[in-house]
MARPA-401636 format. One record per residue: residue number from 1; x, y, z of N, C-alpha, C in turn. Coordinates in Angstrom, 1 decimal. Example, Ala and Ser with C-alpha at 12.3 -4.5 7.8 and 13.67 -1.06 7.14 Angstrom:
REM MARPA-401636
1; 13.2; -5.7; 7.8; 12.3; -4.5; 7.8; 13.2; -3.3; 7.8
2; 12.8; -2.2; 7.1; 13.7; -1.1; 7.1; 12.9; 0.0; 7.9
END
This chain:
REM MARPA-401636
1; 87.4; 82.7; 104.1; 87.6; 82.8; 105.7; 87.4; 84.2; 105.8
2; 86.8; 84.7; 106.7; 86.9; 86.5; 107.2; 88.1; 86.7; 107.6
3; 88.5; 88.0; 107.6; 90.2; 88.4; 107.6; 90.0; 88.6; 109.6
4; 88.9; 88.7; 110.4; 88.9; 88.6; 111.6; 89.2; 87.4; 112.0
5; 88.3; 86.6; 111.4; 88.6; 84.9; 111.9; 90.2; 84.4; 111.6
6; 90.5; 84.7; 110.3; 91.8; 84.3; 109.9; 92.9; 84.8; 111.2
7; 92.9; 86.0; 111.6; 93.7; 86.4; 112.5; 93.5; 85.9; 113.4
8; 92.7; 85.3; 114.2; 92.3; 84.5; 115.2; 92.7; 83.4; 115.0
9; 92.4; 82.2; 114.0; 92.9; 81.3; 114.1; 94.5; 81.0; 113.8
10; 95.2; 82.1; 113.0; 96.4; 82.0; 112.9; 97.3; 82.3; 114.1
11; 96.2; 82.4; 115.1; 97.0; 83.2; 116.3; 97.8; 84.8; 116.3
12; 97.4; 85.4; 114.9; 98.5; 86.5; 115.0; 97.7; 87.5; 115.8
13; 96.6; 87.6; 116.0; 95.9; 87.9; 117.5; 94.9; 87.1; 117.9
14; 95.1; 87.3; 119.3; 94.5; 86.3; 120.1; 93.1; 85.7; 120.5
15; 92.2; 87.1; 120.3; 91.3; 87.2; 120.3; 90.3; 87.7; 119.1
16; 89.1; 87.2; 118.5; 88.4; 87.6; 117.8; 88.1; 89.2; 117.9
17; 87.3; 89.4; 119.1; 87.1; 90.7; 119.1; 87.9; 91.7; 119.1
18; 89.2; 91.2; 119.5; 90.3; 92.3; 119.2; 90.7; 92.3; 118.0
19; 90.5; 91.2; 117.0; 91.0; 91.3; 115.9; 89.8; 92.2; 114.8
20; 88.6; 92.1; 115.2; 87.5; 93.0; 114.7; 87.8; 94.2; 115.0
21; 88.1; 94.6; 116.2; 88.5; 96.0; 116.2; 89.5; 96.5; 115.7
22; 90.9; 95.9; 115.5; 91.7; 96.4; 115.0; 91.3; 96.5; 113.5
23; 90.6; 95.7; 112.8; 90.3; 95.8; 111.4; 89.1; 97.0; 111.0
24; 88.4; 97.1; 111.9; 87.4; 98.0; 111.9; 87.9; 99.5; 112.2
25; 89.1; 99.5; 112.7; 89.7; 100.8; 113.1; 90.9; 101.4; 112.2
26; 91.0; 100.5; 110.9; 91.7; 100.8; 110.0; 93.5; 99.9; 110.4
27; 93.5; 99.1; 111.1; 94.7; 98.6; 111.6; 95.0; 97.3; 110.4
28; 94.3; 97.3; 109.3; 94.2; 95.9; 108.7; 94.1; 96.2; 107.3
29; 95.4; 95.5; 106.0; 94.8; 95.8; 104.9; 94.7; 94.8; 104.2
30; 94.3; 94.4; 103.2; 94.4; 92.8; 102.4; 95.0; 93.6; 101.1
31; 96.0; 92.9; 100.4; 96.6; 93.4; 99.3; 96.7; 94.9; 98.8
32; 96.8; 95.4; 99.6; 96.9; 97.0; 99.8; 96.0; 98.0; 100.1
33; 94.9; 97.0; 100.0; 93.6; 98.0; 100.4; 92.8; 97.9; 101.8
34; 92.6; 98.9; 102.4; 92.4; 98.9; 103.7; 90.7; 97.9; 104.1
35; 90.6; 97.1; 105.0; 89.9; 96.0; 105.0; 89.4; 96.0; 106.3
36; 88.2; 95.7; 106.2; 86.9; 95.5; 107.4; 87.2; 94.0; 107.6
37; 86.7; 93.9; 109.3; 86.5; 92.4; 109.6; 86.1; 91.2; 108.9
38; 85.2; 91.4; 108.2; 84.3; 90.8; 107.3; 84.9; 90.6; 105.5
39; 85.8; 91.1; 105.5; 86.6; 90.9; 104.2; 87.3; 89.7; 104.0
40; 86.9; 88.9; 102.6; 86.9; 87.7; 102.6; 88.4; 87.4; 102.2
41; 89.3; 86.5; 103.1; 90.4; 86.1; 102.6; 90.7; 84.9; 101.5
42; 91.5; 84.9; 100.9; 91.9; 83.5; 100.3; 93.7; 83.3; 99.9
43; 94.0; 82.0; 99.8; 95.1; 81.7; 99.6; 96.0; 82.9; 98.3
44; 97.4; 83.0; 99.4; 97.9; 84.2; 98.1; 97.9; 85.5; 98.5
45; 96.8; 86.1; 99.3; 96.6; 87.2; 99.8; 97.8; 87.8; 100.5
46; 98.1; 89.1; 100.5; 99.2; 89.6; 101.3; 98.4; 90.5; 101.9
47; 98.6; 90.2; 103.2; 97.6; 90.7; 104.7; 98.6; 91.7; 105.2
48; 98.1; 93.2; 105.8; 99.3; 94.0; 106.7; 98.4; 94.4; 107.9
49; 99.3; 94.2; 108.9; 98.4; 94.2; 110.2; 99.2; 95.3; 110.7
50; 98.7; 96.4; 111.6; 99.4; 97.5; 112.5; 98.6; 97.0; 114.1
51; 99.9; 96.8; 114.7; 99.6; 96.1; 116.1; 100.4; 97.3; 116.9
52; 99.9; 98.6; 117.3; 100.3; 99.5; 118.2; 101.5; 100.3; 117.3
53; 103.0; 99.8; 117.5; 104.1; 100.5; 116.6; 104.7; 99.4; 115.9
54; 104.2; 98.2; 115.8; 104.7; 97.3; 115.2; 103.7; 96.9; 113.8
55; 104.4; 96.7; 112.7; 103.7; 96.1; 111.4; 104.3; 94.7; 111.0
56; 103.4; 93.9; 110.5; 103.4; 92.4; 110.2; 102.6; 92.4; 108.8
57; 103.8; 91.8; 108.1; 103.0; 91.7; 106.7; 103.5; 90.1; 106.5
58; 102.3; 89.6; 106.1; 102.2; 87.9; 105.6; 101.3; 87.9; 104.6
59; 101.8; 86.4; 103.8; 101.3; 86.0; 102.7; 100.8; 84.7; 103.1
60; 98.9; 84.8; 103.0; 98.2; 83.7; 103.5; 98.4; 82.7; 102.9
61; 98.9; 81.4; 103.4; 99.1; 80.1; 102.7; 98.1; 79.1; 102.7
62; 97.1; 79.2; 103.5; 95.8; 78.2; 103.8; 94.7; 78.9; 104.9
63; 93.5; 78.7; 104.3; 92.4; 79.2; 105.6; 91.6; 78.2; 105.9
64; 92.1; 77.3; 106.8; 91.4; 76.3; 107.7; 90.5; 77.2; 108.3
65; 89.2; 76.2; 108.9; 88.4; 77.0; 109.7; 88.9; 76.9; 111.2
66; 89.6; 75.4; 111.3; 90.3; 75.3; 112.9; 91.9; 74.9; 112.6
67; 92.4; 74.9; 113.7; 94.0; 74.7; 113.4; 94.6; 74.5; 114.8
68; 95.0; 73.3; 115.2; 96.0; 73.6; 116.4; 97.0; 74.4; 116.9
69; 97.6; 74.9; 117.8; 97.8; 76.1; 118.5; 99.4; 76.0; 117.7
70; 100.1; 74.5; 117.8; 101.3; 74.7; 117.3; 101.5; 74.5; 115.9
71; 100.4; 74.3; 115.1; 100.7; 74.4; 113.6; 99.9; 75.7; 113.1
72; 99.6; 76.7; 113.9; 98.8; 77.9; 113.3; 100.0; 79.0; 112.5
73; 101.0; 78.7; 112.8; 102.2; 79.6; 111.9; 102.3; 78.9; 110.7
74; 102.0; 77.8; 110.3; 101.8; 77.4; 108.9; 100.9; 77.9; 108.1
75; 100.2; 78.7; 108.6; 98.8; 79.3; 107.8; 99.3; 80.5; 107.1
76; 100.8; 81.0; 107.5; 101.1; 82.3; 107.0; 102.5; 82.3; 106.7
77; 102.8; 83.1; 106.0; 104.5; 83.3; 105.8; 104.6; 84.7; 106.0
78; 105.7; 85.1; 106.8; 106.2; 86.4; 107.0; 107.0; 87.1; 105.9
79; 106.5; 87.9; 105.8; 107.5; 88.4; 104.3; 108.1; 89.9; 105.2
80; 107.2; 90.4; 106.1; 108.3; 91.7; 106.8; 107.7; 91.9; 108.0
81; 108.5; 92.3; 108.8; 108.2; 92.6; 110.4; 108.8; 93.5; 110.7
82; 108.5; 94.9; 111.2; 109.2; 95.7; 111.5; 108.5; 96.8; 112.6
83; 109.4; 97.4; 113.7; 108.7; 98.2; 114.6; 109.2; 99.4; 114.1
84; 107.9; 100.5; 114.3; 108.6; 101.7; 114.1; 108.8; 102.5; 115.2
85; 109.9; 103.7; 115.2; 110.3; 104.2; 116.1; 109.3; 105.5; 116.3
86; 108.8; 106.0; 117.4; 108.4; 107.2; 117.6; 109.2; 108.4; 118.1
END
């Protein structure tokens, strides 16, 4: 599954267009490598997403094409979540 689609389906980012922008501006990495929106994800990948001053690190548990909103958090496991002070 594409990185931008996973971010949208998992509800880490609510809209796919915003997910694409975040990825293309260097706000996401997969397994420690800067990644574009089209990067293919697989189960077990570690994803870092920077949203403003918040950093979220998650492990991908599943990559279905669609999921109900209440089940979205079952697609990933939060490894680390921190807010950076400016």
